[in-house]
N, C-alpha and C positions, 0 to 999 in steps of 0.2 A: 352668717353675717353682713357680709358683704352687701348688700342688698339691704340690711338695716337701717347698715350706716348711712348710705346714701339718700334712702328716704326719709329720715333724718336734716340734711345739710339743702337735699332738694323743699324738704319744708318750710322750710328757716330762710331760702333765698324767694320760694314765695311770696312769703307776709312780709321781708323786707321792700319786693316788689308791690303789697299791695299799702306800707305804710308811703311807700314814695308819689301817689296816686291817693294819698289822703286817705286813707285808709284804713287804720290801726288797729290789724287784728295782734299787736304786739301787748297790744290794752285790755281789749276786750274779747270775750269766747262768741259773743255775737252783733254785729252790727246789723241795725236797719237796710232792706233794700230801697232803692230809690226808683222812679217810676223815673222811664228817659225818654217818656213825653213830656208828662205833666209837670216832673219832678215831683210828685208828691212821693214822703216818705213812707213804707210798708212798712207796718211791726206783727209780722205775727207771730199768732200766740196758740199755744195749744189751750183750753177749756181746766180755769186749775182745779174745779173738779172734782175732774178724772186724775189731775196731775197729785192731788189728793189723797185720793182712794188706792193710786198704785204704790203710792210714800206705805197708804197701810197694808198693804197686801204686801212688799219687802219685805216691812218688820214682823208680820205674822209670820213668814215664812222665811225666817230666823237669817237671810242675806248679810243684814246688817253685822258688820265685823265688828267686835266685843260688845254685841249686845247678845244676853243670857235672857233666853224666857221664860227660866226659872224665877228669874225676878218679876219674868212679869204675873209674872200662877199667883206668885205671890200677893202683887198687887190686886187682882180680881178679888183675892178672900178678905179685903179688907175692907168696907163699905166707902170708908172716907174716899176713897180714890175716885170713887161714881165709877171705875168699870166693871162690865156685865158683860158676863162667857161670848157674848153672838158679836162684843164690839174682839174678844181676844180671841177670838178662834177664828172668824171669820163670812157666820152662818149666810149670812146675806151679803149679797155682793152688789149693789145698788147703791142705802141708805150710807148717804156724808155725815149725820149724827155717828152712825159706831164709829169713822175714825177718829174724828172728833175725841171723841169717850179716848177711844187707845191716845191719841197725845194730850187729855187731857189734865188742870192744870194742877189736880190734884194727884194724877200719876205721878206726878212729876217732883213733885214735893214730896210723896212717897220716894221715891228714885235718891232725892234729898237727902232726907233725912234717913235712909238705909245706907249712905256714901255707894251707891251705886252711880257713879260719878257720866261714865258713858254711856249708859240708857238714859242718864239726866240731860247731857248737851246735847243729844241728839237728836230728845223730842222738845228740848226747848227750843232751838235751832227753826224750828220742821212745824211748832205751833208759833210761832212767830212771824213766818212764811207767810203764814195760811192768815194770821191775824193781818201783815202787812195788803194781803190785796183784796180782807171781803172786812175786817172790822171797818165800825167806825168809830169817829173820835178819837183817830190816835194823830193828826196831825202828821204833814210832811216830812218832815224831818226823823219823827220815829219809822216811817212804811219805810224813809228810804236806809235809816240806820238797821233796819229787822234783813231787809234783802242786803245790805254787805257781806251780812254777817254769814247767810246762808250762803252767796256766793263765796264766802274766804274760807268757807268750812267747806264747801264742795273742791274748791281751788287743793284747800291741803291735803288730799288726799290724793287727787288730779295732779298734782304737783311737790311735794315733799319739801323743796326749798322758797315753797311759795312766799313763807316769810322775812326769806334773806333776799328776794328778786321774786318780782308782779312782772315778767316782761314774759309773754305766752310763746315768744317764739321759741322760746327752748323746752317747750313741752314736746315728752318723751310719748312722739305719734305711734310708736309701735305696740304701744300697752292696749289694750281692751281698756272698752268703754263699757262694758255693762258688768264692773266691779267695782263701780268707785262710790264710795259709799252706802252698795248694798243696790242702788239704783241700775236699772237696766237702761241699755242706749238707749233707748224711746225718753225713757222717763229722763233720761241729763238733760239729752240734746232738749225737750220741753220747758225742763225747770232752770237750765241756763238763756234758752230765749223768755222767756217770764220775765225774769230777774232784767236782762239786759238791757232787755226793749221798756220795763216801766223806770231803772233806771235814766235810762236815755230819752223817754221822753219828759220826765220830770225835769234832765237839765235843760231839752225845749223851749218845754212848755215857760220855763223860769227865765232864759236866759230873751225870751219874746213879747212877754208879759202877757201870756196866757193863764186861764184860771188853771187850778191842777187837776189832771187828768182822772175821769170817776172811775174806781176799782175794778168794779165790777162792768166797763165796758167791753164789749164782745165775748162773754164770757161767754151768753147763749147757747147752749146749741141747737140748732134751727131744726136738726129731729125733733128731737122734745118741745119746740114748734110744733112740728107735725100731728104729734100727739095728740101733742093739748085738743088742736083742732079737730080730731077724731070725738075728744072723749064731747065736743062744743057739737058735733053733730050729729054722732049715734049714741051717746051716753056712754057714762064709768065703764060698761059690760057692754061690748059689740064684738062679735062673729064677724068671722066673713065674708059673709052673703050679704050682712048690712052696711061692711065698705063697699065693695060692690055697686049695688045699688044705690048711694049715698055720694058713687065716687065725685060727677060729677060738681056737685055743691062743695064736695070738701077740697078737690084740687083749686075753684075759685076763690074760697073763704083763705087758703092758703098762701092764694096770688096775693088775694087785698092785704096779706100783710105783708108781704116780701117784694111788690114792687112797684113804689114810689110814683110810678109815671102812671097809673089806671086813673081816673079822674073819681074812684069811688072807694080812692088807700086808704087803707085801713088807719082809724087816729082816736086815740083814748089815749088818757093818763092816770087810769087803773091800771098798766102793767109799766113797769119799766121798761120792757122788751123794746116796744112799739110806741115808745117816748119821745117825740121830736127835738121838744123843748129845751131847755137848761134845766137837770136835775140837780138836787137840795144837796149843799154841802155836805160829800162825804167825812169831810174830817171835825163837820162839828157833832156832836152826842145826841142822838138818837134816843126819841122820847123811850123807848119801847126796846131796850138790849133782847138779841136774839140769845136765848137760855136752851141749854143740852138738858134736854128734861131723860132722869136717868128713872127707865120700865123696873117697877118692885122687883114683877115676874124676870126678870134675868140677873140680877145679882146674884153674886157666887158666894150666898153668907145663910148662916141658920137664922132663923127668927120673921122671913116675912111670913106675915100670917094669912092661911088662904090663896097659899102659892099656884095648885093644881086651877083654881074656878079664875083667876085675871085673866081676864082678856088675850089670845096672842097674838101678838101683835101681822101682820103680811096676812091675812084671810080677809080682805073687806072685798078683792076686786080678783077678775082674769089677772090685771097686766101688774100688780100688786101681787097672787099669791106669783105671779112666775117671778118677777123679781127676788121679793122677798117671801121669801118660802116660810114658814111658822117654827118657830124657835122652840127644841122641847123643853123640858126641864135640865136646869146643870146637872152632871155629877158631885157625886157627894166631898164633902170641901176637903177631905183624905185625898183623897183622890191622882192617879201617879200624873206625870207630869202627860206624859204621852200624853197615854187617855184626858188631855186636857185641852192639848196643841192639837198634832199628830191627828190623833182619831178619827175629832170633831171636824176638820178644815174640810171647807167648802172644795176646798179643787181636790182632799183627794177623793171622793166620789164620780166624780166627774174622766 
């Protein structure tokens, strides 16, 4: 008990010391680092697609308080929600589309119509955060509003007195961080850093007359870039022997994309990942808005004709089969909750 009390006072004292240095940890959960030599501000962020998939796994595992999986089983039986059986159970590990279906607008409206408000609020807040970091045509004010709502949503669970006092020097340091809104410690740190750095960048750019930051900046994983180089060099289906045989060419092509000091540095306008010029305005509505396609084969509703003969997703290539295993036919609509969620969960068999 005494150690916990001393830890609380030590934390408050450290926050006061930082505030005296001009680092306001009493108002922010994360503050970007500053390079001591160049003075450049470093905004460290995790890939938002990975964070989004972790939130989907957290919901599927039932870690979110006040969210009952029985309500999601009801939603998957309603074709108007757009929620599919694989999206609910997490059969495929990689696709973000399944998580988008889980947090889809149809599911939220279903929860609101059924008066399942804890589920509807959670889905709405997470979906709006996803829109703020990935959707075109929102506008900077709307993006900042969605980010602030998600921050308030997290802090309301982290600090029950947050609505009355937003002083983070009063944060309870002895509370574990792996149960805040059901997030793991890594997910909580990643999403708070993402929110704080985006809000800081918006304030900094507005004060210095800099155009708004592109929301997708620095969100592409370099590992995915390496795999794209492999597909370009040796094809979609390759073996380890082919990789060894073409290793010199593969590494050279990868270096062209990553090392701008080379005289033959890769430059193209076909992919935003390697585009060095000004990106198009992200706040302007795009000509073609990305929509989530609902596969008819995966809907847990009766009346889908020729369901067994429809093509199976995830069986096109070796890599796609490894990450997106083929989805079997869903169980009967009157199946129990345990057979719909627990028995078919992807992590239950690993």
